[in-house]
N, C-alpha and C positions, 0 to 999 in steps of 0.2 A: 504494500500499500504506499502511496506517495505521501510525503509530509504535507504537501499543499494540495488543495482539492482541484487543481487544474493543471494543465499541460500547455506548453507553447509549441506551435508548429511554425517553422521559419521556411518560407518558400523563397528560393534565390535562383539566380542565374549566374554562371561563371563570367559571362560577358557584361554583367550589370555593374556599372561604376558605383551606383548607390549601394548595391549590395556589398561591395568590397568596403566602402566607406563605413558601414555599420557593423562589419565583421566582429571587431573587438567588443561591440556592445552585445552582440549575440553570445560571444564567448563568456562575457559576464553573466548574462541571463542563465546560460547553462549551468552556472554554479548555484543559482538561486532556485530554479524550478526545472523539472523534466522538460527537455527540449528535443525536438526532432528537426533536423535540417532536411528539407526536401528540394532536391535540385530540379531545375527546369528539365522537362522531358522524362523525369522518373516518377512513378507512382501517379500516373495520369488520372487514375480514378479518384485520388485524394485531391489533386488539383480541381477536377470537375465538381467534386462533392462541395468544397468550400468556395467554388466559383472564382478561383485564382486566375486573374488575367494579367496582372502587372507584377513586377518585381522591384524592390522586395515587398513581401507581404508577410505579416505575422497573424496567426490565428490562435486565440486562447479557446481550449476546450475543456469541458469538465470531466469528471471521472467516468462518465458514460460516453465520452467522446462527442458530446452535444456542444454546439457553438456558444461561446460566452461573448466573445468580441473579436473584431477583425480590424486591422489597420494596414493601410497600404501607403507606401511611400517612405523614404528615409526620414524625413522631418517628422512625420507623425510617429514613426517608430521610435526615434530618438526622444521624443517627449514622454512616451510611455515608459521607456526604459529609465529615464531620469527618476521616475517615481519609485523605482526599486533601489535606487542608489542611496 
């Protein structure tokens, strides 16, 4: 059982400048909550399920894998991560 009641899914692309920019922030988040990195082109079913169209995107899901929140774009993601610091 996880210590926190939610998980973070991080959707990214290797060719995405903004994804590279927030990479260290995602590293930080991995130390705080369970995090899965999902690369562009992999696990297309998960991309479709959470309607991921742009990178970077983060999705918070609960213990039953239901959507809690979603954020798209480096600036929005950086604001969310600051709340954890």
